[in-house]
C-alpha positions as CSV (number, residue, x, y, z in Angstrom):
1,M,31.2,-109.3,-36.2
2,G,33.6,-106.8,-36.1
3,N,35.9,-109.3,-33.3
4,Y,34.8,-111.9,-36.0
5,T,37.0,-110.2,-38.7
6,E,40.0,-109.4,-36.1
7,R,40.0,-112.6,-34.7
8,R,40.1,-114.6,-37.6
9,H,42.6,-112.2,-39.3
10,I,44.2,-114.0,-42.5
11,K,48.2,-113.5,-42.3
12,C,50.2,-112.4,-45.5
13,E,53.5,-113.1,-45.6
14,M,55.2,-111.3,-49.0
15,K,58.1,-112.9,-50.0
16,A,61.1,-111.7,-52.1
17,P,61.1,-113.3,-55.4
18,W,64.7,-114.5,-55.6
19,M,63.7,-115.8,-51.9
20,N,61.9,-118.9,-53.9
21,P,64.4,-121.5,-55.1
22,G,63.1,-122.9,-58.1
23,V,63.5,-118.7,-59.6
24,R,66.9,-118.6,-58.2
25,E,67.7,-121.5,-60.2
26,L,66.3,-120.4,-63.3
27,A,68.3,-117.5,-62.8
28,A,71.4,-118.9,-62.7
29,L,70.7,-121.5,-65.4
30,S,69.7,-118.3,-67.5
31,A,73.4,-116.5,-66.5
32,L,75.2,-120.2,-67.4
33,A,73.2,-120.3,-70.8
34,A,74.2,-116.5,-71.6
35,L,77.8,-117.0,-70.4
36,G,78.0,-120.0,-73.0
37,C,76.5,-117.9,-75.6
38,G,79.3,-115.4,-75.1
39,L,81.7,-117.6,-75.0
40,A,80.3,-119.1,-77.8
41,A,80.1,-116.0,-79.8
42,A,84.0,-115.0,-79.6
43,Q,84.6,-118.4,-80.7
44,G,82.5,-118.0,-83.9
45,D,80.6,-121.3,-84.0
46,L,77.0,-119.9,-84.9
47,L,75.3,-123.4,-84.0
48,F,76.1,-123.0,-80.3
49,V,75.2,-119.3,-80.1
50,A,71.6,-120.0,-81.3
51,L,71.4,-123.3,-79.0
52,F,72.6,-121.3,-75.5
53,A,70.3,-118.1,-76.5
54,A,67.5,-120.4,-76.8
55,T,68.4,-121.9,-73.5
56,S,68.4,-118.7,-72.2
57,V,65.1,-117.1,-73.9
58,V,63.4,-120.6,-72.1
59,A,64.7,-120.0,-68.6
60,I,63.9,-116.9,-68.5
61,I,60.1,-117.4,-70.0
62,E,59.9,-120.0,-67.2
63,A,61.3,-117.6,-64.5
64,I,58.5,-115.0,-65.4
65,R,56.0,-117.9,-65.2
66,R,57.0,-118.9,-61.8
67,L,56.9,-115.0,-60.5
68,R,53.4,-115.0,-61.4
């Protein structure tokens, strides 16, 4: 029985989370949304601040979901 488990060893590869292209894309979208939020705040446009903040939050939540 010992030889069977040694021969049938399951290989498990751990990847860094940022290696997943979907997570990288969501992180980039979140960073762009945060940048847009900052620029809108600098202009004093509260509607666009809320819009970019919501977009950033949604992208962060989705990235956390994909990391699980």
